Each structure stands twice: as C-alpha cells, then as structure tokens.
N, C-alpha and C positions, 0 to 999 in steps of 0.2 A: 491497532492499526486498522483502517477501513478496508472492506473487502474490495478486491480488484474486480474490474468489469468482466474480465475473462471468466473468473470463478462464478460470478453471478449468472452469466449467460449459460454456462454449462449446467448449473443447477436447475435453471428453467427447463433446459432440454431434458434433464433427468426426470424432473417432476412430470413433464409431458409424456414420459414413458417411451422415449426413443429406443427402438429395438431394431438392431440390424439383423435382417433375415437374409440368408443366402443359400446357394446350392453347395452345401458342405457335406455331401453324402459320403465323401472319402475323408480320410484323416487330413487335418489341416496342417500344412507345413508352416514353420515360423514366419517365413516371408509373407505369406498370405495373411496371417494374423496381424502382423505389423502394419500392412496396408489397410486392413479393416479398422485398426485403431486410428490411423491417420485420417481415413475417410470420415470417421465419426467426429473427430476433433476439429477438422478444418471449418465446417459451417459455424460452429460455436465461436471460433476465433474471428471469422469474418464478421459475424454479427456484433461481437464486442468492439471490434475496431471501427465499425461503421456507426456506432452510437453517436447521436448528436450531442454537442456540448463537451465532448471529451477532447483530450489532447491528441494531436495527430500522430498516432503510434503505428509503426510498421512491424508486423509480427514475423518471426522466423521460427519455424518448428524444426527441432532436431530430434528425430526418433531414434531410440535405442534399438538394440537387437536382442531377440531371444536366442537361446542356445540352438545352433543350427542342427543339432542332433535330436531336438525335441520332436516327438511324435505323439499326437493326441488321438483319442478315440473319435470316430466319426460323429459329427454333430449337425443337426438340421437347423438349429437356431443358436447364434452366438450373440451375446449381449455385451456391448462395451459399457463401462461405467466408471465413475470417478470414485475411488475408494474413500470411505469415511475418514475425515481428518486430514485429507490432502487438498491441495489447491493447484490449479494449473497456472502457475506464475513462477518462472524459474525452473528448477529441477523438480520433477514430479513423476507420476506414473498413471497409466490407464489400465484398468482391469478388464479382462475378457473372460467371460464365463459361459460354459455350455448350459443352455436351459432346456434343450430337447435333444437327447442323445442316449446311446446305450450306457454311457458312463458320464457322470457330471464331472467337469474339471474347471479349473480356474487358473489363469496365468496373468502376469503383469508385464506390460511393455513400458520400459523407462522412456521418458520424454522430457525434453528441455524446451521451454517456450521463452524466447527472447522477445522483448518489446522495445524496439528502437524508436527514439523520439528526441526532441530538443530538450536540453538540460544545461545547467550552469556548472562548469568545471573550473576548478581553481588553477590559476596560472603560476602561483608561487606558494611557498610554505606559509602557513598561518599558525601563529602561536595559540595555545589554549587561552581562552578568555579575551581574545582580541575581537574588536568590533568589526564586522565585515562591511566593506564598501563595494559598490558595483564594479569598480575597475579591477578588483582582485580576481574576477572570474570571467570566463568567456562562454558564449553559447555554442554548443556543438551537439552532435548526435551521440547518444549513449544508449546502453541497454538498461532500461528502467528496472527490469526484473532481475538484475544481477545481484541485488541486495534487498532484503525484506523491508528496510525502511523506505517510506515514500520519498520520491524526488521533490525537491522544492523548485517547481517549474517556472515560477515568476519571481522577479527581483523583490517584489513587495513582501515576499515570504521569508527573505533572508537578509536583505540589506538592513543594517542597523542592529542585527542580532549579534550575540557574542558566541564564540565557538566553545563547544562543550569540552573539546580536547584538541590537541595539536593536529593540524591537517597538512597533507602533502600535495604537491602539484599533481594535477591529473585526477584528483578525487572529485566525484560528482557530489554536489551539495544535496544532502538529504536531511530529513527531519531530525534524526538522532544526532546530528552534528552541531546543532545550534540551540541557543537558549535566548529567551528575551532578555533585554537589558534590565539590570537591577536598578529600580528607581529609589528604593529605600530598604533598610534592614529592619528586622523585627525589633520593636521597642522604640523606633523613631517616631517623633511627632509627625502627623500626617493631616493634611486638610481633606475633609470629606465634603463633597459637593453633590447637590441634587437640585433638580429644577423641573419645571413644566412650562405650560403655555403662559408666558408673561411673568414668570417669577423664578427666582433662583435663591437657594440657601446654601450656607457653608458653615462648617463647625470643625474645630480642631479635635483630633482624636489620637490614639496611640496604636501603632501597627502591632498586631499580634503575630503576623507572619511576614516573611520577606515579600516585598512587592516587585513583581516583574512586569514591564510594560505590556499591556494587552491581556494580562492574565488576572485572575481573581485574587483578592487579598482580603484578610480579615482585620477589622479595625474596632477598637473599643472606644465608644463615645464617652464624654464626661459623665453621662448618666449611668454608665456601667453596661449599657447595652452593646452587644457585639453585632456588627453588620458586615456584610460582604459586598464588595464593589470591584469595579474594573480599574486597574492601575493605568493612569494616563502619563504621557511623556513629561508633563510638567510636575510630576511627583504628587499628583492629587489622586484621590480615589473617588470614582463617580458611582453613585447609587442609581439603580434603575427605578423609575417611578411606575 
C-alpha cells in the first residue's frame, strides 16, 4: 500500500529536525505534554491536507490521555517524534522525550487521526464475485483512515470490477474488496497484439497465467517464447513496443 500524505509530511518535518523547546523548568504535567504533542502534530496535518492534487480531505485529531498521576523530572527541551514503524493515519502515537534534563525520559501520547472525504458506499448487499455497477453505491463522506486499505475514490477504479468477497450495505469501497474481471483462464488460447506507427501485428498464443483486465499476463507464443502483456477487455494481450 502507498504511503499516505500525512506520514510523508511528518517525516519531512522529522528530517528537518523539528525540536520543540519550551519553558519546562518544572515537572511537566500530562496535560501539558498532550498539548505539546498536539501543537507539533497540527502543522504537519495542515500541510498534508493542503497539498495540491490530493483529494479534499478534512482531518480530525483525537488525542489520547496520559496517566493523570504521571510526574516527570524537570526538562528544558522536549522533543516530539514519530516512533519508528508507526504512521499517523488512523490509530497511532506520538513520542515525547526529554533531551535536556536532570533525567532522560520518554513517553507516548496515543492519537487517532481521522481523514474525512468523499467516497463510494454500498447501498445494498453484494455477493462475492459479482460485477459492480455504479448504481450499487452512492457518494458520501467517510473516514478514509478507518481501514488500512486505500479508498477507491473514483468510479473508474471499481465499476466493472468483481468483488473479492461478499460485501454489506454501508461498506466503503476499498482496494482490497475488488478484483479485475477475468478475461481468460490459464491454458486458454489468447490473441497477442502489438503495433507501432503505421503497423500492427497479432499472433495466437497460449495463456500461462490467468488474465485479468488491466493486469499483466504471461503468454507462450508458437515459437516457445514467453511474453508479458496487458490484458484488454476484448480478451487480447497487448505487448508494449
């Protein structure tokens, strides 16, 4: 799955060495740390949501709470950071560590980032293997970050696809729910086409792998050579020149 823009923006801030310095001469109470984490996070989210060419998403940040009984040693410099292996999309956490104090400490603030935007939601149940049509879903606002699989934001990405499993009303259409239509099975005779400026050639071959529309498939030519091409809706395989 591709990285989300929120994660990429935060990593740019981290590489730039963003360091929150404040007047933390006294022990930092949990509420203050939570606010520090929020203040560090908000500019990165604003930057990600303002990126040109992206879908119009509206961010909502839900900060978790540290133990109210927590008391930490005085610290002159507290650094917020994104823990390795985590991403800020859905449920995550922000690390806060003391880099200049009598005692070094490290705590984590839980955070949930919701990203609301337009998406296609099913209006009725759909059986596994059924071909989707546009009238089966309606456009509404959903939380894109509620599931790790990317949202299929435009009809071109799901209309004509088949469902990977049975779906229920109210489900948002995502990449893991659909598969391209099967054009032919492995072992089937397949026409292989290729062409360029002013010419076109075609030859019959035998499919080595299953062919799904828009995806790559392997075909053995009469010469014995195996080629890869893109499966077209007319059940042909097109080779790139």
